[in-house]
Each structure stands twice: as C-alpha cells, then as structure tokens.
C-alpha positions in Angstrom: -237.7 -23.7 38.2 -234.8 -22.1 36.2 -232.7 -25.3 36.3 -235.0 -27.4 34.2 -235.5 -24.4 31.9 -231.8 -24.3 31.3 -231.6 -28.1 30.7 -234.4 -28.0 28.1 -233.0 -25.2 26.5 -229.7 -27.0 26.2 -231.6 -29.8 24.5 -233.3 -27.3 21.9 -230.2 -25.3 21.0 -227.0 -27.3 21.2 -228.5 -30.7 19.9 -230.7 -29.4 17.3 -228.3 -28.9 14.4 -227.5 -32.6 14.0 -230.6 -34.3 15.3 -233.9 -32.3 14.5 -234.8 -33.8 11.1 -237.7 -36.2 11.3 -236.4 -39.4 9.3 -239.9 -39.9 8.2 -240.1 -36.9 6.2 -237.1 -38.0 4.2 -238.9 -41.1 2.7 -241.3 -40.9 -0.2 -244.8 -42.2 0.9 -248.4 -42.1 -0.1 -248.9 -39.2 2.4 -245.7 -37.5 1.4 -245.2 -38.4 -2.4 -242.6 -35.5 -2.8 -240.3 -35.0 0.3 -238.1 -32.0 0.2 -235.2 -34.4 1.0 -235.4 -37.9 -0.3 -232.3 -39.5 1.0 -232.7 -42.7 -1.2 -232.8 -40.7 -4.4 -229.5 -39.1 -3.7 -227.5 -41.6 -1.7 -229.0 -45.0 -1.6 -227.2 -46.1 1.5 -229.9 -48.8 2.5 -230.2 -49.9 -1.0 -226.6 -51.6 -1.1 -227.1 -53.4 2.2 -223.5 -53.1 2.9 -223.0 -49.3 3.7 -222.6 -49.9 7.5 -219.9 -52.6 7.3 -218.2 -51.9 3.9 -216.0 -48.8 4.0 -215.4 -48.8 0.2 -219.3 -48.4 -0.6 -219.7 -45.6 -3.0 -222.7 -44.0 -1.4 -221.0 -44.4 2.0 -217.8 -42.7 0.7 -219.7 -39.8 -0.9 -221.8 -39.1 2.3 -218.8 -39.2 4.5 -217.1 -36.6 2.4 -220.1 -34.3 2.6 -220.4 -34.8 6.4 -216.7 -34.3 7.2 -217.2 -30.8 5.6 -220.4 -29.8 7.3 -220.8 -26.7 9.4 -223.5 -27.5 12.0 -224.4 -24.0 12.7 -225.4 -23.4 9.1 -227.7 -26.6 9.1 -230.4 -24.5 11.1 -231.0 -22.5 8.0 -232.3 -25.5 6.0 -234.5 -26.9 8.7 -237.9 -25.8 9.9 -238.9 -27.6 13.2 -238.1 -31.2 12.3 -238.5 -31.0 8.5 -236.1 -30.3 5.9 -237.2 -27.1 4.3 -235.4 -26.8 0.9 -236.6 -28.8 -1.9 -233.8 -30.9 -3.0 -235.6 -32.4 -6.0 -234.6 -29.3 -8.2 -230.9 -31.0 -8.3 -232.0 -34.2 -9.7 -230.6 -36.5 -10.9 -227.9 -35.8 -8.5 -224.9 -36.7 -10.6 -222.9 -34.1 -8.9 -223.4 -35.6 -5.5 -222.0 -39.0 -6.2 -218.5 -40.2 -5.6 -217.3 -40.0 -9.1 -217.8 -36.3 -9.1 -216.3 -35.4 -5.9 -212.4 -34.6 -5.2 -210.2 -37.7 -5.1 -208.5 -38.5 -1.8 -206.1 -36.0 -0.9 -207.6 -33.2 -2.9 -209.2 -29.9 -1.2 -212.8 -30.0 -0.9 -214.4 -27.7 -3.5 -217.8 -27.1 -1.8 -219.5 -30.2 -3.0 -222.7 -30.2 -5.4 -223.7 -26.7 -4.2 -220.6 -24.6 -3.9 -222.0 -21.4 -2.5 -223.9 -23.1 0.5 -224.0 -25.8 3.1 -227.2 -27.1 1.9 -225.7 -30.4 0.5 -223.4 -31.0 3.5 -226.3 -30.7 5.9 -228.4 -33.0 3.8 -225.8 -35.7 3.7 -225.5 -35.5 7.5 -229.2 -35.7 8.0 -229.4 -38.8 5.5 -226.5 -40.4 7.4 -228.3 -40.1 10.7 -231.5 -41.5 9.4 -229.7 -44.4 7.9 -227.8 -45.3 10.9 -231.0 -45.1 13.1 -232.7 -47.4 10.8 -230.2 -50.0 11.7 -231.4 -50.0 15.4 -233.9 -52.5 16.2 -235.0 -54.6 19.2 -233.0 -57.4 18.0 -229.5 -55.5 18.2 -230.3 -52.8 20.6 -228.8 -54.6 23.7 -225.6 -55.3 21.5 -225.4 -51.6 20.8 -225.9 -50.6 24.4 -223.1 -53.2 25.6 -220.7 -52.0 22.9 -221.3 -48.4 24.1 -220.7 -49.4 27.8 -217.4 -51.3 26.6 -216.4 -48.2 24.8 -216.2 -50.0 21.5 -216.5 -47.9 18.3 -219.7 -48.3 16.1 -217.6 -47.5 12.9 -219.5 -45.6 10.3 -222.6 -44.9 12.7 -220.3 -43.9 15.8 -220.9 -40.1 15.4 -224.6 -40.6 15.1 -225.0 -43.1 18.0 -222.7 -40.8 20.2 -225.1 -38.0 19.6 -228.2 -39.9 20.4 -226.7 -41.2 23.6 -225.8 -37.5 24.4 -229.3 -36.3 23.7 -230.7 -39.2 25.8 -228.5 -38.2 28.6 -229.7 -34.6 28.6 -233.2 -35.9 28.4 -232.9 -37.9 31.4 -231.2 -35.0 33.3 -234.0 -32.9 32.3 -236.6 -35.3 33.8 -234.5 -35.8 36.9 -234.0 -32.2 37.6 -237.5 -31.4 36.9 -238.5 -34.1 39.4 -236.1 -32.7 42.0 -237.3 -29.2 41.4 -241.1 -30.2 41.9 -240.2 -31.4 45.5 -238.2 -28.1 46.1 -241.2 -26.1 44.9 -243.6 -27.9 47.2 -241.5 -27.1 50.1 -241.2 -23.6 48.7 -245.0 -23.4 48.4 -245.4 -24.6 52.0 -242.7 -21.9 53.4 -244.3 -19.0 51.3 -247.7 -19.7 52.6 -246.7 -19.8 56.3 -244.4 -16.7 55.8 -247.7 -14.9 54.7 -249.1 -15.6 58.4 -252.6 -16.1 57.6 -255.1 -15.6 60.5 -256.3 -19.3 60.3 -254.8 -22.7 59.6 -257.5 -23.4 56.9 -256.3 -20.1 55.0 -252.5 -21.1 55.1 -253.6 -24.7 54.1 -255.7 -23.3 51.1 -252.8 -21.2 50.1 -250.3 -24.1 50.2 -252.4 -26.1 48.0 -252.8 -23.4 45.5 -249.1 -22.6 45.4 -248.3 -26.3 45.0 -250.7 -26.7 42.2 -249.6 -23.7 40.1 -245.9 -24.4 40.6 -246.2 -28.0 39.6 -248.3 -27.2 36.7 -246.0 -24.5 35.3 -242.8 -26.4 36.0 -244.0 -29.6 34.4 -246.8 -28.7 31.8 -246.2 -25.1 30.8 -242.2 -24.9 30.6 -241.9 -27.9 28.3 -244.4 -26.4 25.9 -242.8 -22.7 25.7 -239.4 -24.2 25.3 -239.9 -26.9 22.7 -242.7 -25.5 20.7 -241.7 -23.0 17.5 -244.2 -20.3 16.9 -243.0 -17.9 14.3 -245.5 -15.2 15.4 -243.7 -15.0 18.8 -240.3 -14.8 17.7 -239.7 -11.5 19.4 -239.8 -13.3 22.6 -236.4 -14.2 24.1 -235.7 -18.0 24.7 -239.4 -18.8 24.7 -241.1 -20.6 21.7 -238.0 -21.0 20.0 -238.0 -24.8 20.0 -238.1 -27.3 17.2 -241.7 -28.3 16.8 -244.2 -26.4 15.0 -247.0 -28.9 15.6 -247.6 -32.2 17.5 -245.8 -34.4 15.1 -243.9 -37.5 15.8 -240.8 -35.8 17.2 -243.0 -33.9 19.6 -244.3 -37.1 20.9 -240.8 -38.7 20.9 -239.1 -36.0 22.8 -241.4 -33.7 24.6 -244.0 -36.5 25.6 -241.1 -38.5 26.9 -240.0 -35.7 29.1 -243.5 -35.0 30.6 -244.4 -38.8 30.9 -240.9 -39.5 32.4 -241.3 -36.7 35.1 -244.8 -38.2 35.8 -243.3 -41.7 36.4 -240.2 -40.2 38.5 -242.8 -38.3 40.6 -244.9 -41.3 41.2 -242.0 -42.8 43.0 -240.4 -39.6 44.3 -243.4 -38.1 46.1 -244.4 -41.0 48.4 -240.7 -41.9 48.9 -240.1 -38.6 50.4 -242.7 -39.5 53.1 -241.4 -43.0 53.5 -237.7 -41.6 53.9 -239.1 -39.4 56.7 -240.7 -42.2 58.3 -237.9 -44.7 58.2 -235.7 -41.8 59.3 -237.9 -41.2 62.3 -238.1 -44.9 63.1 -234.3 -45.2 63.1 -234.1 -42.1 65.3 -236.4 -43.6 67.9 -234.5 -46.9 67.7 -231.2 -45.0 68.4 -232.2 -42.3 70.8 -235.4 -43.6 72.6 -233.4 -45.0 75.6 -231.3 -41.8 75.8 -234.3 -39.4 76.1 -233.7 -37.3 79.4 -237.3 -36.1 79.6 -240.9 -37.0 78.7 -241.0 -34.0 76.2 -238.1 -35.4 74.4 -239.7 -38.9 74.3 -243.0 -37.4 73.1 -241.2 -35.6 70.1 -239.3 -38.9 69.2 -242.7 -40.7 69.0 -244.6 -37.9 67.3 -245.6 -39.2 63.8 -245.1 -37.4 60.5 -247.8 -34.7 60.0 -250.6 -35.3 57.3 -250.2 -32.4 55.1 -253.6 -32.3 53.5 -252.6 -29.0 51.7 -250.0 -30.6 49.6 -252.1 -33.4 48.8 -254.8 -31.3 47.4 -252.2 -29.3 45.3 -250.7 -32.6 43.9 -254.2 -34.1 43.4 -255.3 -31.1 41.3 -252.1 -31.2 39.4 -252.5 -34.8 38.7 -256.0 -34.3 37.4 -254.7 -32.1 34.9 -251.9 -34.3 33.9 -254.5 -37.3 33.6 -256.8 -35.0 31.6 -254.0 -34.1 29.2 -253.2 -37.7 28.6 -256.8 -38.6 28.2 -257.1 -36.0 25.6 -253.9 -37.4 23.8 -254.2 -41.2 24.2 -258.1 -41.3 24.6 -257.6 -43.0 28.0 -256.1 -42.3 31.2 -252.4 -43.2 31.4 -252.2 -46.1 34.0 -248.6 -44.8 35.1 -250.2 -41.5 36.2 -253.3 -42.8 37.7 -250.9 -45.4 39.7 -249.2 -42.4 41.1 -252.3 -41.4 42.8 -252.9 -44.8 44.2 -249.2 -45.3 45.5 -249.0 -41.8 46.8 -252.3 -42.1 48.8 -251.4 -45.4 50.2 -248.0 -44.5 51.4 -249.4 -41.3 53.1 -252.3 -43.2 54.7 -250.2 -45.9 56.1 -247.5 -43.6 57.3 -249.9 -41.1 59.2 -252.6 -43.7 60.3 -254.0 -42.9 63.9 -252.1 -46.0 65.4 -248.9 -44.7 64.3 -248.6 -42.5 67.4 -247.5 -44.2 70.6 -247.4 -43.1 74.2 -244.2 -43.9 76.0 -243.5 -43.1 79.6 -240.1 -41.7 80.4 -238.3 -43.2 83.3 -235.3 -41.7 84.7 -233.7 -44.9 85.4 -233.9 -46.3 82.0 -231.5 -43.4 80.6 -228.1 -45.1 79.8 -225.2 -43.5 81.2 -223.2 -43.0 77.9 -226.2 -41.0 76.2 
C-alpha cells in the first residue's frame, strides 16, 4: 500500500509547481468575470495567432524572459489548489510586463515587473502552459505524439509538453502500481486470515472476504482522496490532505478520477487474468508432465482444477458495489466499465472452475517415459 502512496505523493509535490493552475480559471467568463490571473489581458499569446511559430512575437518573447527566470519552488505561494490566488488586476494596464519595458538581450534580469517577488515570473509560466495546452486538439494530437516518439522538439511549447508527458507517465505508473498492489493485498488478506487459524472454514472465508474488501477500499478509494485533497484545517497532519484540490473542480476529475477509473479498468482485466493465467499454466503443466507422473497421487494433483475462492469474490464484489455507488453518485449512472468488470470477472471464474474441469485419469506404470 505504501508504493502507490509514494507515487501519488510524487504527483502532488514534484509536479505541482508547474502544472497545478487550472487554465479555465485564467479566462474571463460569465461565471468568472474577474479572474485573479487573466492571461489574455497581460500577454495575448493567442490573440496574435503566431506566438507558437514566430520567435519574434513580442508577447512570446516577454513571457519567455519571465519564464527563464522563474523559481518553481516559490510559485506554490501564489497558487491555492489549482487556482491562482493573487489578484493581478491591481497591476493593470501591465505596461511594465511588456517586452518594451524588459531588459534588452544580454542585459541582466532586474526582477521583472514585480522586483521583490516571483509573482510575475510564476504568472508568466502559468500563462505559457495554458496557451500551449490550448493548441492541443484531436486534429493534431497524433502529430504531437509522433513528434514526441521521434524526439523532435516542439519549439516554444516543448517544456510544457515534456512536463505533461512526465505527469502522464507518473499517473500511469500510479494506476499500474495500485492495480498490482491490489493483487498483493488480496493474497495478503488470504494469508493473514489463514494465519489466524479460525476454527472453521466458514470463519476463515468470512475473514478473508472482509480483509479483501477493506484493503481494496482503502488502497483505491481512501488513499487517493487523502493524498490529492487539500484541507487547511488538517494541515497539522504529515503528508495527508496536502494535495492540490480544495473541492471537486475540473482538475479533480481530470487527475484523481482518471486514476480511480483507470485503476478500475486495469483491475477489470487483471483480476480475471490472474485466474486465467493460473488455469493456462496448469494446462501446460499437465501437457508436459502428465505422461511423466510416477504415481496416481501425482497425476491427481496435476488434474486438480483451480480452487473456487468464494471469499475473495465476496470481498471484490463488495468493493465493486462501493465503486459503482461512487460512480453512480458522480455520473448519475453506473459506469459500464466498472459493471463490465463484474461480468468478465465472474464469467472467467465460472468457466475455469466448472464441475467438468476436474478429470479422473488412471495412472499406468507402463505409460511413464524413460526420460522423465
């Protein structure tokens, strides 16, 4: 359980300074008529239409000078969750932020428009990121991915796209490690319940089901919440509740829910595949070693089917009901990807443990090969 915890912690801490400003909060809308940081009012990168390809664009050059002198660690002071916290409108009309007021090429950086802080540098970095992300669409996404695979530089937006790729890689690693940890936790729940040596098989199975449910629930549902959420009243707790999201905003769904849904999708394949892999391994073992069995007992062991573990199915079933309930509350319908997991999981288990899977084969000493 500690591995996905550390992976999620890495997403929250190491990637937050550059990526945790919601771009929707930097645009003036009817719902947000006075954003704290309005990028278009300071540097209108999108307005020129050529900032991404024209290195001489004044807005691009001004933003680049601020970004080149940014201190990422200081940017956390101006971000609350995923929203820019400082009202930048007090510096309007932003004459000191433009290229004409900045040092010429070769001159030392004088601190920018706000000499005493990194507020302007961090704002420029946030605006550059939002501008570069606005250039990504379904029409050019494949080209950007192919350029990244070939190692081609994306020019002005290369640093932003590289950071996004790094964040996606860490997010994918978190999903994969969480899914693998779920399998380990289920095996541990089974082992611990047997170690307790209950007087009956039913008590052992009931304990295994409870341990399986609680371990999966904590690892996949509780840990992401305590790691990604930001609750100021609980700032005295170490590590926990020091994330980036104070509420369920767009960033929460883009990051946290992607991890939770992604893990559910991976589990929908991983859980039944573990049993399928065991059945395939047993089948191959029988093919290779059946003719080499030296006793009826050894042959019986080879043809014994995989056990039907009702306890783990109960534990996973209760966990899936909780996940489906959460999706139903959020999306107002049961996510088919989660419900399909139940169907696939149960069908795989039923087909691999059906009564006809067990076969009785009589051992004959004369059938044993000499080279076995």
